[in-house]
MARMARSE-874544 format. One record per residue (C-alpha): x, y, z. Coordinates in steps of 0.5 Angstrom, whole numbers, padded with zeros to 4 digits, always signed. Example, Ala and Ser with C-alpha at 12.3 -4.5 7.8 and 13.67 -1.06 7.14 Angstrom:
2
+0025-0009+0016/+0027-0002+0014/
END
This chain:
88
-0024+0012+0108/-0017+0015+0106/-0015+0009+0103/-0021+0007+0099/-0021+0014+0096/-0013+0013+0095/-0015+0007+0091/-0020+0010+0087/-0016+0015+0085/-0010+0011+0083/-0016+0006+0079/-0019+0012+0076/-0012+0015+0073/-0010+0008+0071/-0016+0008+0067/-0015+0015+0064/-0010+0013+0058/-0014+0007+0056/-0020+0012+0054/-0015+0017+0051/-0012+0012+0047/-0019+0010+0044/-0021+0017+0043/-0015+0018+0039/-0016+0012+0035/-0023+0014+0033/-0021+0021+0031/-0016+0018+0026/-0022+0014+0024/-0027+0020+0023/-0022+0025+0020/-0018+0021+0014/-0017+0027+0010/-0013+0030+0016/-0010+0024+0017/-0008+0024+0010/-0005+0031+0011/-0001+0029+0017/+0002+0023+0012/+0004+0028+0007/+0008+0032+0012/+0011+0026+0015/+0013+0024+0007/+0016+0031+0007/+0020+0030+0013/+0022+0023+0010/+0025+0027+0004/+0029+0031+0009/+0032+0025+0012/+0027+0026+0018/+0023+0020+0021/+0016+0021+0023/+0018+0018+0030/+0023+0024+0031/+0022+0029+0036/+0021+0034+0031/+0015+0030+0027/+0012+0029+0034/+0012+0036+0036/+0009+0038+0029/+0003+0033+0031/+0003+0035+0038/+0002+0043+0036/-0002+0042+0030/-0007+0037+0034/-0006+0040+0041/-0004+0034+0044/+0001+0032+0049/+0008+0029+0046/+0006+0022+0049/-0001+0023+0046/+0002+0026+0039/+0006+0020+0039/+0001+0015+0040/-0004+0019+0035/+0002+0019+0030/+0003+0011+0030/-0005+0011+0029/-0004+0015+0023/+0002+0012+0020/-0002+0005+0021/-0008+0007+0018/-0006+0011+0012/+0001+0011+0011/+0005+0005+0012/+0010+0007+0007/+0012+0013+0012/+0019+0011+0016/
END
């Protein structure tokens, strides 16, 4: 029984990131104005020589959207891909 619970726990934990990534993508799709605001901040970072994938930019997205750094990075990639491909 313990091994079953352990395997169930591992399966549940491994499937969780997939759901969270899907939710992040949906939040970007449903809030284009917020994504455009983030794009503008990324452009501001770019004008200062800071990449949108830098720790500073990811920290900004993380704090603004109350996300973990990993989810903030995923969120940033979605935002850039959907709304501001010109950002580096």
